[in-house]
C-alpha positions, 0 to 999 in steps of 0.5 A: 560768220558771227556778228563779231566777225561781221564788224571787222569783215564786210562780206559782199558774197551772196551765196544762198545755202543749197538746201541740201547736204552737198555730197562729195565723190573723190576721184583721186584714185581713178581720174587722178591717176589718168594724169599724164604726170601721175604715178600709180601709188602703192596700195599702202598709200591708197589705203591711207588716202582713203582713211584720210578721205573718210576722216574728212567726211568725203562720202564716196571714192572712185577706186578704179576700173575693175576690168582694167588689169589684175593689179587694178582688181587686186587694189580695188578689192583691198580698198573696198574691204578697207571701206567696209569698216569706214563711213566712206563708200566705194564706186568703180568706173565701167563702160556701159558694157556687161563685160565691164560691169561683171567684174564689179559684181564679182568684187562686191560679192567677194567683199560682201558689201555694195559697190556703186557702178559708175557706167559711162558712155560718150554723149556729144555729137562730136564723139558720136561722129568720131566713134561712128555711134548712133543714138539708138545703139547708145540707148540700147547699150545703156539700158542693158548695162544699167539693167545688168548692174541693178539686177546684180544688186549694185547701186548704179550711177549712169554717166554721160561723158561730154554732157556739156557739148551734147544735144538736149534730145540725146541727153534726155534719151540717155537719162530717161533710159537709165532712170527707167532701168534703175539708175539711182544717180545720173552724172553730168560731165564736163569731160573736155572742160568746155563749159562756163558757169552759165552753161552749168546752170542751164544744163543742171536745170535741164537735167533736174527737169528730166529727173522731176518728170521721171517721178523717181528719187534720182541724185544728180552728180557733177564731174568737171574738168578745168581745161579753161581754168573754170573747174572750181567755179563750175562746181560751185555753179553746179551746186547752186543749180541743184547738183547734189554730189560733186566729184573732185580729186586731190590738187585737181590731178586728172586727165590733161589739166585735171579735175575740180580740186577736192581740197579747195572745194572743201575749203570753199564749202567750209567758208560758206558754212555748207560743210561743218566737218573738221578740215585740219587734216586736209593738209595731210590729204594734199601732201600724201596725194602729192607725194604718192601720185608724184605731182608736186604741189606748186608753191602758189597753190591756194591754201596748201602751197608753201607760199599761201600763208607766207609774206615778206612784203613789209606793209602786209607783214606788219599788219599780221605782226601787229595782230600777233602782238595783240595776242589775237590769233583770230585776227592774225589769220584774217587781217591779210588773208581771205582764208583763215589758216587755222581752220585748215591746220596751218598758220601765217608765216612772216619772212624777210625779202627785198620788199621787207621792212624792219618789223619783218626782221625783228619778228624773225630774229625774235622767233629764233631767240636772237636779240634784234639790235639796231646793228643786226637789223641793219645788217639783215636789211642790207642783205635783204635789199641786195638779194633777188629772192626771199631769205631763209630764216637761217640766212636771216640769222647768219646775216644778223651776225 
């Protein structure tokens, strides 16, 4: 925020910069497709999404599970080939089994470029009890899987599912083993959406200690779900605590209630000054994801929903209209919005509804080339006051006569 901005907006937020560039891993085409409501997009849509991700500055994208099916492998191959000409890099999800990782190695060989393996295993006592697992067996599987991946020349991230409900001794045993076997990243997961921001900070601090004790250069990822509605807040807490790469998906689609919203994460990083890329294409990303995954964007979805920058409330609209009439689009985008619409390729919109005043009606009529006479304003005002909803612009013009 510039000095000029601060004269008009006093910022009470205290968010110290993390001291590192926050990396982003997009899970739309893996965890996103595990949403019960999701469709598997066409390959063309997947390729377009990856290109948009690249343009937004997203670092990596999980493109699926290569051992899942012949179709999954075909799409993964095509996506990985596309990424060889882009800055964004691919990763794939695999269980901590050599049989799962071998197909990933084959993909990397066919593409002729590295493919990061995300080798995952459950880590919480409740999961261990349900599965009948013993920690010794889990450690052995993890060592074998990570060693195989690194032996194949594949970068490897070791993922502990349900880390936020795991015992510290088990977390330490699994991560130490993975690091010794060559994992270059470890991923802390809130698989069931259990944790609160305070728990995130405690857990990431604990994991940072394990990494520091190892003496290795190992990155820490955060993968969160939003069963308690805390996904984005937890992601910000993870960055604050030292997680260097955050996972998310378009609109937060994913297993059950979904993941961290990648689009809203980018919005917040931009507003905090922690991301300096051009995000005007974020709307394209969200809209394509909504269409291709078959999950409609709620009208009240932050920033990208239909209602995000639209108001028909008289007092609120009047402030925005006054800013526009000053010819000050900077002011219009901020006077009644905590998110400047223009940063994301969007704009403020004034509408007419039951709580509107005359200024709303004048604005809409003038925008449609209709002279806002007193008679026309009164006719529209009566139509609006007797309506149980906001009027469309076409209805406003019709009511004006």
